C-alpha positions in Angstrom: 83.5 119.0 97.4 84.5 119.1 93.7 83.3 116.8 91.0 85.7 114.2 89.8 87.5 115.2 86.7 86.7 113.0 83.7 89.4 112.0 81.4 89.2 110.6 77.8 92.0 108.1 78.5 91.2 104.5 78.1 92.1 102.1 81.0 95.4 100.4 80.4 94.8 97.2 82.4 97.1 98.4 85.2 100.1 98.7 83.0 102.0 101.8 84.2 103.3 103.8 81.3 104.9 107.2 81.8 104.4 109.8 79.2 106.7 112.7 78.5 105.9 115.3 75.8 103.1 113.0 74.6 105.4 110.1 74.0 105.9 107.0 76.1 109.0 107.0 78.2 110.9 104.3 80.2 109.3 103.5 83.5 110.9 104.4 86.8 111.8 101.6 89.2 108.7 102.1 91.4 106.5 102.2 88.3 107.9 98.8 87.2 107.5 97.3 90.7 103.9 98.5 91.2 102.6 97.7 87.7 100.3 94.7 87.4 102.2 93.5 84.3 105.4 93.1 86.4 103.7 90.7 88.8 103.4 87.7 86.5 105.3 86.1 83.6 104.0 86.5 80.1 102.4 83.1 80.2 100.4 84.1 83.4 102.4 82.1 85.9 103.9 83.7 89.0 107.5 84.9 88.9 110.3 82.9 90.5 110.6 85.6 93.2 106.9 85.4 93.9 107.0 81.7 94.1 109.9 81.8 96.5 108.2 84.5 98.6 105.1 82.4 98.8 107.0 79.3 99.8 108.9 81.2 102.5 105.6 82.5 104.0 104.1 79.0 103.9 107.0 77.4 105.7 107.1 80.2 108.3 110.3 82.0 107.4 111.1 85.0 109.5 111.5 88.4 107.8 115.2 89.4 107.7 114.6 93.1 107.1 117.3 95.1 108.9 115.3 98.4 108.8 114.0 98.4 112.4 117.5 97.5 113.8 119.1 100.2 111.7 116.5 102.7 112.8 117.0 101.9 116.5 120.8 102.2 116.2 120.5 105.5 114.3 118.0 107.0 116.6 119.7 105.9 119.9 123.4 106.4 119.0 123.9 108.6 116.0 121.1 111.1 115.9 121.6 113.6 118.8 
């Protein structure tokens, strides 16, 4: 096993910032989505999408993701 590499960077409170050539660059979509600062509004309240998702779960809404159906159709009928 190797020892963990120590860095001199300060923690940034979960705010994803990409650096390119030593300068800050715009975040990629997944970096925005996964950043802690994108999960709440500036006043600390949950986003409208988050509130809606919470309400949907609480009332028992069914996930409408079409991924599994699309995968089954692709694997059974298209991919040969």
